[in-house]
C-alpha positions as CSV (number, residue, x, y, z in Angstrom):
1,M,44.0,-34.9,-15.6
2,A,42.2,-37.9,-16.8
3,N,43.2,-39.9,-19.9
4,G,45.5,-37.0,-21.0
5,S,42.7,-34.6,-21.1
6,P,42.3,-31.5,-18.9
7,T,39.5,-31.6,-16.3
8,R,36.6,-29.6,-17.4
9,P,35.7,-26.6,-15.0
10,R,32.5,-27.6,-13.0
11,T,30.0,-25.5,-11.2
12,T,28.1,-26.4,-8.0
13,G,24.8,-25.1,-9.5
14,V,24.3,-22.7,-6.5
15,F,23.4,-19.8,-8.7
16,S,20.8,-21.8,-10.7
17,G,19.1,-23.4,-7.7
18,L,18.9,-20.2,-5.6
19,L,17.8,-18.2,-8.7
20,L,14.8,-20.6,-9.3
21,I,13.9,-20.5,-5.6
22,I,13.7,-16.7,-5.6
23,F,12.1,-16.2,-8.9
24,G,9.3,-18.9,-7.9
25,G,8.9,-17.0,-4.7
26,L,8.4,-13.8,-6.4
27,L,5.9,-15.1,-8.9
28,L,4.0,-16.7,-6.0
29,L,3.7,-13.4,-4.1
30,H,2.5,-11.6,-7.3
31,N,-0.2,-14.2,-7.8
32,Y,-1.3,-13.6,-4.2
33,G,-1.3,-9.9,-4.6
34,H,1.4,-9.4,-2.1
35,L,3.7,-7.3,-4.5
36,R,3.8,-6.2,-8.2
37,I,6.4,-7.9,-10.1
38,V,6.6,-5.1,-12.7
39,N,8.1,-2.9,-9.6
40,V,10.6,-5.6,-8.9
41,F,11.8,-5.7,-12.4
42,K,11.7,-1.8,-13.1
43,H,13.9,-1.2,-10.0
44,G,15.7,-4.4,-9.0
45,W,16.8,-5.9,-12.3
46,P,20.6,-5.1,-11.7
47,L,20.5,-7.2,-8.5
48,I,20.5,-10.5,-10.7
49,F,23.9,-9.6,-11.9
50,I,25.2,-8.9,-8.4
51,F,23.7,-12.0,-7.2
52,W,25.2,-14.0,-10.3
53,G,28.8,-12.6,-9.5
54,A,28.4,-13.4,-5.7
55,T,27.5,-16.9,-6.2
56,K,30.2,-17.5,-8.8
57,L,32.8,-15.9,-6.4
58,Y,31.5,-18.4,-3.9
59,E,31.7,-21.3,-6.1
60,R,35.2,-20.5,-7.2
61,T,36.3,-20.2,-3.6
62,I,34.9,-23.5,-2.5
63,A,36.4,-25.1,-5.7
64,E,39.9,-23.9,-4.8
65,R,39.6,-25.1,-1.2
66,Q,38.5,-28.6,-2.7
67,G,41.5,-28.4,-5.0
68,R,39.3,-28.5,-8.3
69,S,38.6,-26.2,-11.1
70,S,35.5,-24.1,-11.4
71,G,34.1,-22.3,-14.3
72,W,32.8,-18.7,-14.3
73,I,29.5,-18.6,-16.2
74,T,28.1,-21.7,-18.2
75,P,25.8,-21.5,-21.2
76,G,23.1,-23.1,-19.2
77,E,23.1,-20.2,-16.8
78,V,22.8,-17.7,-19.5
79,F,19.9,-19.5,-21.0
80,L,18.3,-19.6,-17.5
81,V,18.6,-16.0,-16.9
82,V,17.3,-15.2,-20.3
83,G,14.5,-17.6,-19.9
84,L,13.4,-16.3,-16.4
85,M,13.5,-12.6,-17.7
86,T,11.3,-13.7,-20.7
87,I,8.8,-15.3,-18.4
88,G,8.9,-12.2,-16.1
89,G,8.2,-10.0,-19.2
90,I,5.3,-12.2,-20.3
91,V,3.8,-12.0,-16.8
92,I,4.1,-8.2,-16.7
93,A,2.6,-7.8,-20.2
94,V,-0.4,-10.1,-19.3
95,D,-0.8,-8.0,-16.1
96,S,-0.6,-4.9,-17.9
97,V,-3.2,-5.9,-20.6
98,R,-5.6,-6.9,-17.8
99,Q,-5.4,-3.4,-16.4
100,Q,-6.3,-1.7,-19.6
101,P,-9.7,-0.4,-20.3
102,L,-11.9,-2.3,-22.9
103,P,-11.2,-0.2,-26.0
104,A,-7.4,-0.5,-25.5
105,I,-7.6,-4.3,-25.6
106,F,-10.0,-4.8,-28.2
107,G,-9.7,-1.6,-30.3
108,D,-8.1,-3.7,-33.2
109,L,-10.7,-6.6,-33.0
110,G,-13.7,-4.4,-33.6
111,S,-15.5,-1.2,-32.9
112,A,-17.2,-0.1,-29.8
113,H,-21.0,0.5,-29.9
114,S,-23.0,2.1,-26.8
115,F,-26.6,1.3,-26.1
116,D,-28.4,3.5,-23.5
117,F,-30.9,1.8,-21.1
118,D,-33.2,3.1,-18.4
119,L,-35.1,0.8,-16.1
120,A,-38.5,1.5,-14.7
121,P,-38.5,3.0,-11.1
122,Q,-39.7,0.7,-8.4
123,T,-40.2,1.4,-4.7
124,I,-38.1,-0.3,-2.1
125,P,-37.8,0.1,1.7
126,L,-35.9,2.9,3.0
127,N,-33.3,0.7,4.8
128,S,-33.0,-2.0,2.2
129,R,-29.8,-3.9,2.0
130,V,-28.9,-3.4,-1.8
131,T,-25.9,-5.5,-3.5
132,I,-24.7,-4.7,-6.9
133,R,-22.6,-7.3,-9.0
134,A,-21.0,-6.5,-12.1
135,G,-18.2,-7.7,-14.5
136,R,-16.7,-4.8,-16.5
137,G,-18.0,-1.2,-16.5
138,N,-18.2,1.9,-14.2
139,I,-20.7,2.0,-11.3
140,T,-22.1,5.1,-9.8
141,V,-24.3,5.0,-6.8
142,R,-25.9,8.0,-5.2
143,S,-28.9,8.6,-2.9
144,S,-32.5,9.6,-3.1
145,D,-34.7,11.2,-0.4
146,D,-37.6,8.9,-1.4
147,Q,-38.1,5.0,-1.5
148,T,-37.5,4.8,-5.3
149,L,-34.8,2.7,-6.9
150,R,-33.7,4.0,-10.3
151,I,-31.2,2.4,-12.6
152,S,-29.8,3.8,-15.8
153,G,-26.7,3.6,-18.1
154,Q,-25.0,2.3,-21.1
155,K,-24.1,-1.0,-22.6
156,Q,-20.8,-0.8,-24.2
157,I,-20.4,-3.8,-26.8
158,H,-17.3,-4.5,-29.0
159,A,-18.1,-6.2,-32.2
160,W,-17.0,-6.3,-35.8
161,S,-20.4,-5.1,-37.2
162,T,-23.4,-3.1,-36.0
163,E,-25.7,-6.0,-36.5
164,G,-23.6,-8.1,-34.1
165,A,-23.4,-5.4,-31.7
166,N,-27.2,-5.0,-31.7
167,S,-27.8,-8.7,-31.6
168,Q,-25.5,-9.0,-28.4
169,A,-27.1,-5.8,-26.8
170,N,-30.5,-7.3,-27.2
171,K,-29.4,-10.1,-25.0
172,V,-28.0,-8.0,-22.2
173,E,-30.2,-6.9,-19.4
174,V,-29.9,-5.6,-15.9
175,S,-32.0,-7.4,-13.4
176,V,-33.3,-6.3,-9.9
177,L,-34.0,-9.6,-7.7
178,R,-35.4,-9.7,-4.2
179,R,-33.0,-11.7,-2.1
180,G,-34.4,-12.2,1.5
181,D,-34.5,-8.9,3.0
182,G,-32.5,-7.1,0.4
183,Y,-32.1,-6.7,-3.3
184,E,-29.4,-7.7,-5.9
185,I,-28.7,-5.9,-9.0
186,A,-26.6,-7.4,-11.8
187,P,-26.4,-7.4,-15.6
188,T,-27.5,-10.7,-17.2
189,G,-27.5,-12.3,-20.6
190,F,-23.7,-12.7,-20.9
191,D,-20.7,-14.1,-19.1
192,L,-19.6,-11.3,-16.6
193,G,-15.8,-12.2,-17.5
194,D,-16.5,-11.5,-21.2
195,A,-14.1,-8.6,-21.9
196,R,-16.1,-7.6,-25.0
197,I,-18.9,-6.3,-22.9
198,A,-19.2,-3.7,-20.1
199,V,-22.2,-2.3,-18.6
200,D,-21.9,1.3,-17.0
201,M,-24.5,1.8,-14.3
202,E,-25.9,4.8,-12.5
203,V,-28.1,3.5,-9.4
204,V,-30.0,5.7,-7.4
205,L,-31.0,4.3,-3.8
206,P,-33.1,5.6,-0.7
207,K,-30.4,7.4,1.1
208,R,-30.4,5.0,4.3
209,S,-29.8,1.9,2.1
210,L,-27.0,-0.4,3.1
211,V,-24.8,-0.6,-0.1
212,T,-22.5,-3.4,-1.2
213,V,-20.8,-3.2,-4.7
214,H,-18.8,-6.0,-6.3
215,N,-17.2,-5.3,-9.6
216,E,-14.3,-6.8,-11.6
217,H,-13.0,-4.0,-13.9
218,G,-14.2,-0.5,-13.7
219,D,-14.3,2.5,-11.4
220,I,-16.7,2.7,-8.5
221,T,-18.3,5.9,-7.1
222,V,-20.6,5.9,-4.0
223,S,-21.8,9.1,-2.6
224,D,-24.3,10.8,0.0
225,M,-25.4,7.5,1.7
226,A,-26.5,7.4,5.2
227,G,-26.0,3.5,5.7
228,D,-22.7,1.4,5.6
229,V,-20.9,1.1,2.3
230,A,-18.8,-2.0,1.3
231,V,-17.0,-1.8,-2.1
232,S,-14.7,-4.4,-3.9
233,T,-13.0,-4.5,-7.2
234,K,-10.2,-6.0,-8.9
235,R,-9.2,-3.3,-11.4
236,G,-10.4,0.4,-11.1
237,A,-10.6,3.5,-8.9
238,I,-12.7,3.6,-6.0
239,E,-14.3,6.8,-4.6
240,V,-16.6,7.1,-1.6
241,N,-17.8,10.4,-0.2
242,D,-20.4,12.1,2.1
243,T,-21.5,9.1,3.9
244,A,-22.6,8.5,7.5
245,G,-21.9,4.8,8.0
246,N,-18.9,2.6,7.9
247,V,-16.9,2.2,4.9
248,D,-15.3,-1.1,3.8
249,I,-13.2,-1.3,0.8
250,D,-11.3,-4.3,-0.8
251,T,-9.3,-3.6,-4.0
252,R,-6.8,-5.4,-6.1
253,G,-5.6,-2.6,-8.2
254,G,-6.4,1.1,-8.7
255,D,-6.7,4.1,-6.4
256,V,-8.9,4.8,-3.6
257,K,-10.2,8.0,-2.1
258,V,-12.6,8.4,0.8
259,S,-13.8,11.6,2.0
260,D,-16.3,13.3,4.6
261,T,-17.5,10.2,6.4
262,K,-18.9,9.8,9.7
263,G,-18.0,6.1,10.2
264,D,-14.9,4.1,10.3
265,I,-13.0,3.5,7.2
266,K,-11.3,0.1,6.3
267,I,-9.2,-0.3,3.1
268,A,-7.5,-3.6,2.4
269,G,-5.8,-5.2,-0.5
270,H,-3.2,-3.7,-2.8
271,G,-3.4,-1.1,-5.4
272,G,-2.2,2.5,-6.2
273,E,-2.7,5.6,-4.2
274,V,-4.8,5.9,-1.0
275,E,-6.5,9.0,0.5
276,A,-8.9,9.6,3.4
277,V,-10.0,12.9,4.4
278,N,-12.2,14.1,7.2
279,A,-13.5,11.1,9.1
280,T,-15.0,11.3,12.5
281,G,-14.2,7.5,12.8
282,S,-11.0,5.5,12.4
283,L,-9.0,4.6,9.5
284,L,-7.5,1.1,8.8
285,V,-5.2,0.5,6.0
286,D,-4.2,-3.1,5.5
287,G,-2.3,-4.2,2.6
288,E,0.5,-3.2,-0.1
289,F,-0.1,-0.1,-1.8
290,Y,2.6,1.1,-4.2
291,G,1.3,4.7,-4.4
292,S,1.4,7.2,-1.5
293,I,-1.1,6.8,1.5
294,R,-2.5,10.1,2.8
295,A,-4.8,10.8,5.5
296,D,-6.1,14.2,7.0
297,K,-8.2,14.9,10.0
298,I,-9.1,11.3,11.2
299,S,-10.8,11.8,14.6
300,K,-10.2,8.2,16.0
301,G,-6.8,7.7,14.4
302,V,-5.1,5.7,11.8
303,R,-4.0,2.0,11.8
304,F,-1.6,1.0,9.0
305,L,-0.3,-2.6,8.4
306,S,2.0,-3.5,5.6
307,Q,5.1,-5.7,5.1
308,R,7.2,-2.8,6.2
309,T,5.0,-0.8,8.7
310,D,2.9,-1.6,11.6
311,L,1.6,1.7,12.9
312,T,-1.0,2.9,15.2
313,L,-2.0,6.5,15.8
314,T,-4.7,7.2,18.3
315,Q,-5.8,10.7,16.8
316,L,-4.9,12.6,13.7
317,G,-5.8,16.3,13.7
318,G,-3.4,17.1,10.9
319,H,-1.7,15.3,8.1
320,F,-0.3,11.7,7.5
321,E,1.5,10.6,4.5
322,K,3.3,7.3,3.6
323,G,5.3,7.1,0.5
324,S,7.7,4.3,-0.9
325,G,10.6,5.5,1.4
326,N,9.2,7.9,3.8
327,M,6.5,8.7,6.4
328,E,5.4,12.2,7.5
329,I,3.1,12.9,10.3
330,A,2.1,16.5,11.5
331,D,-0.2,17.8,14.1
332,A,-1.4,14.6,15.9
333,P,-2.4,14.9,19.4
334,G,-2.7,11.2,19.8
335,N,-0.2,8.5,20.8
336,L,1.9,7.0,18.4
337,T,3.4,3.5,18.1
338,S,5.2,2.4,14.8
339,H,7.3,-0.2,13.7
340,T,9.0,0.5,10.1
341,K,11.7,-1.0,7.7
342,N,13.6,1.0,5.1
343,V,11.6,4.1,5.7
344,S,12.5,7.6,6.7
345,V,10.1,8.9,9.5
346,S,9.4,12.6,10.1
347,L,7.3,13.6,13.0
348,E,6.1,17.2,13.8
349,N,3.9,18.2,16.7
350,V,2.9,14.7,17.7
351,T,2.0,15.3,21.2
352,G,1.1,12.0,22.6
353,K,3.2,9.2,23.8
354,I,5.7,8.2,21.1
355,V,7.2,4.6,20.4
356,L,9.2,4.4,17.2
357,D,11.2,1.3,16.2
358,N,12.8,1.7,12.7
359,T,15.5,0.1,10.6
360,N,17.5,1.6,7.8
361,G,15.8,4.9,7.7
362,S,16.5,8.3,9.4
363,I,14.1,9.5,12.1
364,E,13.4,13.2,12.8
365,L,11.0,14.5,15.7
366,R,10.2,18.3,15.7
367,F,8.3,20.1,18.4
368,S,7.0,23.6,18.5
369,N,6.0,23.3,22.2
370,P,8.1,21.4,24.7
371,P,7.1,17.8,24.8
372,K,4.8,16.6,27.7
373,E,4.7,12.6,27.0
374,D,7.4,10.1,27.0
375,I,9.4,9.5,23.7
376,T,11.2,6.3,23.0
377,V,13.1,5.8,19.8
378,N,15.0,2.7,18.6
379,N,16.5,3.3,15.2
380,Q,19.0,0.9,13.7
381,R,21.6,1.9,11.0
382,A,20.4,5.4,10.5
383,S,20.4,8.7,12.3
384,V,17.9,10.3,14.9
385,T,17.2,14.0,15.1
386,L,15.4,15.5,18.0
387,L,14.4,19.2,17.8
388,M,12.7,20.9,20.9
389,P,12.4,24.4,22.2
390,S,15.2,25.6,24.5
391,Q,12.8,25.8,27.4
392,S,12.0,22.1,27.4
393,S,12.6,20.0,30.6
394,F,13.3,16.3,30.2
395,D,14.9,13.2,31.5
396,I,17.1,11.5,28.7
397,Q,19.0,8.4,28.2
398,A,20.6,8.2,24.7
399,D,23.0,5.3,23.3
400,C,24.6,5.5,20.1
401,R,26.5,2.4,19.0
402,S,29.7,3.2,16.9
403,C,28.4,6.7,16.5
404,D,28.4,10.2,18.1
405,I,25.8,12.1,20.1
406,N,25.6,15.7,19.6
407,S,23.5,17.8,21.9
408,E,22.7,21.6,22.1
409,F,21.2,21.0,25.4
410,N,24.0,21.2,28.1
411,G,24.1,21.1,31.8
412,D,25.7,19.7,34.9
413,S,23.2,17.1,35.3
414,L,23.7,15.9,31.7
415,T,26.5,13.3,31.4
416,P,28.0,12.4,28.1
417,T,30.4,9.5,27.9
418,R,32.2,7.8,25.0
419,T,34.0,4.3,25.0
420,E,37.1,3.3,23.3
421,K,35.0,1.4,20.7
422,G,33.3,4.5,19.6
423,D,30.0,3.9,21.5
424,S,28.4,7.3,22.9
425,H,26.0,7.6,25.8
426,L,24.2,10.6,27.2
427,E,22.1,10.6,30.6
428,G,20.5,13.0,32.9
429,K,18.0,15.6,33.3
430,Y,17.5,19.0,31.7
431,G,15.3,22.0,32.9
432,A,13.8,22.7,36.2
433,A,10.2,21.5,35.5
434,R,9.2,17.9,35.5
435,G,9.6,16.5,31.9
436,P,9.0,13.4,30.0
437,K,11.3,10.4,29.8
438,I,13.1,10.5,26.4
439,T,15.0,7.3,25.5
440,L,16.9,7.3,22.2
441,K,19.0,4.5,20.7
442,S,20.8,4.4,17.4
443,S,23.7,2.7,15.6
444,Y,26.2,3.4,12.9
445,D,24.9,7.0,12.5
446,S,24.5,9.9,14.7
447,I,22.0,11.1,17.4
448,E,21.4,14.9,17.1
449,I,19.5,16.8,19.9
450,R,18.8,20.4,18.8
451,K,17.1,23.5,20.0
452,T,14.4,25.0,17.8
453,T,14.4,28.7,17.3
């Protein structure tokens, strides 16, 4: 009480300060391509109210301890929340517009006009290094059995009038320049960042050419090349198939598909779905992809790196799939090492050595035949299920913190124990033959060891 007036409830500003820090961090990660803020707002927007309530409870508790009053929600905090959500909406809207094809953006600012072009063929060496640089438009690259370079396609011009479109189209050309021991193909006569102009190109090259494609907006397709292929784009789908060399892809948005290649595959960046099928080399996926990641028959294995996953599989004869909250691997004769968070893991017939470290996701391992290699599983706050044939032989050590161990494999040499705190332990040997060492650890959920039929 001061001057006969009640003391105004005060706030510590914890909510406002932390909210600005978190929101600024999300925008920074979005700008650097480590996450898509639209996904955060789409699924996680209720968290702001949980966070808001928690900080107000904290402020009230501190105020009571200090013998002062504390308000619940101030007008300034309301305006801050509304303002930040508005900024987030603007960022999402701008990002969505940037991903739209040309007609979707400029359909109300003029009509689309198409102009075909076909460059005169020219002869280049069989092993030429060819670089294609473009702004907007779809690019298709395919092989030829001779030394001829051919380029054809369409100029897509958005303009208010036919005369304006014709005038602009006359300025747009596609050039082929010699650069050292290689060639560079690029549209000219306009700013490649001009969203009113797109150039679709179909490029035919000698089969053994080394191909590099850089595009800003548009789909890229490369097929039937014997040399190495490198592709990068900011917006658009990428497809590479029937190649004999290595494939290197950098994407900032869009789906990626690579099939039937004899080289190694590297896919980096962020985007939508990723699919790799039939590779005699290896597959490396490094980045954040919000769609599913699928791989089939990768002879030299799979390496996958993201914020939540660090996985190495030395050989994949069957199928691998990683979704937003699950990961499945089937029929892999290679060794597996995996560190994951917030992912449920399902393995079937992974016959090499297995090392799994997971948090907040269940793990299931299924074997059609008795396992031969060591298995190590460390799972926190989720269950572990191991299914093996009844004729399996193994040495096991299983520990479950504050949870139960349930085993269908029983014998005098298997010793289960349980503490007063609720921790469970199982140790010993099962079967007459020499078997692998199985180490299982879990917490706050069960360990299930079952026999397959």
